[in-house]
N, C-alpha and C positions, 0 to 999 in steps of 0.2 A: 594715307596709302601705306600699304604693307612695305616694309623695308627688307632688303636682302643685302647682307654684308658681301663685300667683293669676293672673299674667299669662298663663301657658300655659293654665290652665283657661278663662279668658275667651276666648282665641283659639280653643281647641278647641270650646267651646260655640257660638261664632259660626260656625265652619266647619261644624259639625254642622247648624246651622239652614239653611245654604246648600245642603245636599245636595238633589238633585232626586229621588233614588231612596230608597226605604225603607232604613233602616240599623239593624243590630242593635247596632253600637257600634264602638269603636276597637280593632282587633286589634293586640296586641303579640306579635310572633313572634321567637323566639330561634333563631339558627342558628350552627353552628360550635362551637368549643371555647373555653371561657373561659380556658384556660391559654395558648393561642396567640393569642387574639384572636377573638372571635366577632362576629356581626353581629346587630343588632336592627332589626326592621322595624316601622314604625307604618303602619297602613292602615285605612281605613274598610271595614267588611265588611257584607254584606247578610244573612248568615245565620250561625248558630252551627254548629259541627262537634260531633261526638260527644265529642271529647276536650276541648272548651272548657269553661271555667269563667268566667262573667261576674261582674264586680264593679261595683256602682254607686257612683259617686263624685260627689256634688253635681250630679246631673243628667247626668253623662257615664257611659256604660257602657264599661268596659274589659274586653276579652276576651283571654284567653290560654289556652293548653293548661294543664290542671291540673298537669302535670309542670313547667311553666315558672314557676309562681307562687313557689316557694321561691327562685328566682334574682331575682325581681322585688320581693321584699318591702322591700328598701332602695333601690330605684330612685327616681330623681327625674326628673320630666318638667318641662322648663324651656322658656321662650321667650327668644329673643334671638339674637345672632349667635354662631356657632361658626366661628372663622376669618373668612372673608369672607362666609359664607352665613347670612342671617337665617332664622329659622324656629322650629319647635318640635322639641325633641330630648329624648332620654331617655339618662340615664347610669346604668349599673348600678354598684352598690357591692358587688362580689363578695368583697372581702377580708374574711376572717373569717366568711363566711357559708357558702355552698355550694361553696367552692373545694376541689377535690380534686387540685390540681396537685402534682406531685412536689416542687417547690421552694416550695410554698405562696405563690406569687406569681401572681395571676391578672391577666389583661389587663382593661381597662375598655372594653367595647364601648359605642359611642354611635351614634346614628342621628338623622337629621333627617326631619321630615315636610314 
């Protein structure tokens, strides 16, 4: 199951409360190739799509395509600085999970919110 560090959860719940539009939850979208380096996007979304599967986590609804959840089960959502940028970010742990790269070395996509 995806992990959310306590500070990140507090910040996400605070951000969710500040939204002025109705919100279905926080969408996690995977794009690209885990072997070459993919991209992960975090964004608030107003509605669910047909391919979405929502997961409730301590008052926060996480939404991802059902086909993306196997890649997210060891992901960690953290708060803090990554380089010079403070924020909330997600790190995927693909090694030994859903990696199907020829050399068995997957890139580690990360993103900031």
